[in-house]
C-alpha positions in Angstrom: 98.5 83.9 47.2 96.0 84.7 50.0 96.9 83.4 53.4 94.2 82.7 56.0 94.4 83.0 59.7 93.3 79.9 61.6 90.7 80.3 64.3 91.9 78.8 67.5 88.4 77.9 68.7 87.2 76.1 65.5 90.3 75.2 63.6 88.7 76.6 60.5 90.2 79.4 58.4 89.3 82.8 59.7 88.7 85.8 57.5 91.9 87.7 56.7 92.1 91.5 57.3 92.1 92.0 53.6 89.0 89.9 53.1 87.3 91.8 56.0 88.1 95.1 54.4 86.9 93.9 51.0 83.6 92.6 52.3 82.9 95.7 54.4 83.7 98.1 51.6 81.8 96.1 49.0 78.7 95.8 51.2 78.7 99.6 51.7 78.9 100.2 48.0 76.0 97.8 47.3 73.8 99.2 50.0 74.5 102.8 49.0 76.4 103.9 52.1 79.3 104.6 49.8 77.5 106.2 46.9 78.8 107.0 43.4 81.8 109.3 43.6 82.4 108.6 47.2 86.1 108.9 48.1 87.6 105.9 49.8 90.4 107.0 52.2 92.7 104.2 53.2 93.8 105.5 56.6 90.2 106.3 57.5 88.9 102.9 56.6 91.9 101.3 58.3 91.2 103.0 61.5 87.5 102.1 61.4 88.3 98.4 60.8 91.4 98.5 63.1 93.7 97.3 60.3 96.7 98.8 58.5 96.5 100.5 55.1 98.0 97.4 53.5 94.9 95.1 53.6 92.7 98.1 52.7 94.8 98.7 49.7 94.5 95.0 48.7 90.7 95.2 49.1 90.5 98.3 46.9 92.5 96.6 44.2 90.0 93.7 44.2 87.1 96.1 43.9 88.9 98.0 41.1 89.2 94.7 39.2 85.4 94.2 39.7 84.9 97.7 38.3 83.2 99.0 41.5 85.8 101.6 42.2 88.4 103.5 40.2 91.7 105.3 41.1 92.1 108.9 40.0 95.5 110.6 39.9 96.0 113.0 42.9 92.6 111.9 44.3 92.8 108.3 45.1 90.0 105.7 45.1 86.4 106.6 44.4 83.2 104.6 43.9 82.5 104.6 40.2 80.0 107.3 39.3 76.6 106.6 37.8 76.9 106.4 34.0 73.7 105.8 31.9 75.8 103.8 29.4 77.2 101.6 32.2 73.7 101.1 33.6 72.4 100.1 30.2 75.1 97.6 29.7 74.7 96.2 33.2 70.9 95.8 32.8 71.3 94.2 29.4 73.7 91.7 30.9 71.5 91.0 33.9 68.5 90.4 31.5 70.5 87.8 29.5 72.1 85.9 32.4 69.2 86.1 34.9 66.7 85.1 32.2 68.8 82.0 31.3 69.2 81.1 35.0 65.5 81.5 35.7 64.6 79.4 32.6 66.8 76.6 33.8 65.5 76.9 37.3 61.8 76.9 36.4 61.3 73.1 36.3 63.0 72.6 39.6 61.1 75.2 41.6 59.0 73.6 44.3 55.5 74.7 45.3 57.0 76.0 48.6 59.5 78.1 46.7 56.9 79.5 44.4 54.7 80.3 47.4 57.6 82.2 48.9 58.0 84.2 45.7 54.3 84.9 45.7 54.5 86.2 49.3 57.4 88.5 48.4 55.5 89.9 45.4 52.5 90.5 47.6 54.7 92.4 50.0 55.9 94.5 47.0 52.3 95.1 46.0 51.3 96.3 49.5 54.4 98.5 49.7 53.2 100.5 46.7 50.8 102.5 48.9 53.7 104.1 50.8 56.4 103.7 48.2 60.0 103.5 49.2 62.1 102.8 46.1 65.1 101.3 48.0 62.9 99.0 50.1 61.0 98.0 46.9 64.3 97.3 45.1 65.5 95.1 48.0 62.3 93.0 47.8 62.6 92.9 44.1 66.1 91.5 44.3 65.0 88.9 46.8 62.0 87.8 44.6 64.3 87.2 41.6 66.9 85.4 43.7 64.3 83.0 44.9 63.7 82.0 41.3 67.1 82.0 39.7 69.0 80.5 42.7 67.5 77.1 41.9 69.4 77.0 38.6 71.4 73.8 38.4 74.3 75.6 36.9 76.3 77.1 39.8 78.5 79.1 37.4 75.5 80.8 36.0 74.1 81.6 39.4 77.4 83.1 40.4 77.5 85.2 37.3 74.0 86.6 38.0 75.0 87.6 41.5 78.1 89.3 40.2 76.0 91.2 37.6 73.6 92.3 40.4 76.5 93.6 42.4 77.8 95.6 39.4 74.3 96.9 38.8 73.9 98.0 42.4 77.2 99.9 42.1 76.1 102.0 39.1 72.6 102.8 40.3 71.0 102.3 43.7 67.5 102.0 42.5 65.9 102.3 39.1 62.6 102.7 40.8 63.8 106.0 42.3 63.9 107.4 38.7 60.9 105.6 37.3 58.5 104.9 40.2 55.7 104.3 37.7 57.5 101.1 36.6 57.0 99.5 40.0 53.2 98.5 39.7 53.9 97.1 36.2 56.8 95.1 37.6 54.6 93.5 40.2 52.1 92.6 37.5 54.8 91.0 35.4 56.0 89.0 38.4 52.5 87.6 38.7 52.6 86.6 35.1 56.0 85.0 35.4 54.9 82.9 38.4 51.7 81.9 36.5 53.9 80.7 33.6 56.2 78.7 35.8 53.4 77.2 37.9 51.5 76.0 34.8 54.6 74.2 33.5 55.7 76.7 30.9 58.5 75.7 28.6 61.9 76.8 30.1 62.7 78.7 26.9 59.5 80.6 27.2 60.2 81.4 30.9 63.7 82.6 29.9 62.3 84.9 27.3 59.7 86.3 29.6 62.2 86.9 32.4 64.6 88.6 30.0 61.8 90.8 28.6 60.8 91.8 32.1 64.3 93.1 32.8 64.5 94.9 29.5 61.2 96.6 30.1 62.6 98.1 33.3 65.7 99.3 31.3 63.5 100.8 28.6 61.4 102.6 31.2 64.6 104.1 32.7 66.0 105.1 29.3 62.7 106.7 28.3 62.7 108.7 31.5 66.3 109.8 30.7 65.4 110.7 27.2 67.6 108.1 25.6 66.9 105.8 22.8 67.4 102.0 23.5 70.0 100.7 21.1 
């Protein structure tokens, strides 16, 4: 059972040392600071966070359960290396769950929310002139989150977010490998927004959103010389 420290100033539960270690390490995996294969040294992380090795070890076990890291004999904990098969599976899962969440969210999206999504896609379009794949990927994630987070099923929203975390762990940016996909992705965003704004059927929105994700996967696999199966 996780025990929480109580903040004397607010009376609300404060973050435990284990939770602090978990959130810090996970954030660094997701943002690429700890890349694939990076060795996670308990004592080093503990000194940096000013905690003992015990909460760091607890955090690493949680991350292992989420398949973000793995333990190797005589080596210790490492961030899971990029694996084309793992990437394919992660993207297929994202396509399914995010497509479903976007379809359910579509009828609930307000004009203000859709305008925000348009603005983000316009930023992505402008960024193509001086292309930074990691910055583009961050905008891309924000664009999609604006759409799927309105889904009325909180379990589905949480599942999409978990899938995104897993995807970030296996590959920092698809657009680094297939930069030519970026302009087409922006165009597909425009079409997705047009479909939602004109009252497209939620099932049609879901299928389009899913196809959009799978098109990115296909572009990556074609670049890697693999056959989508």
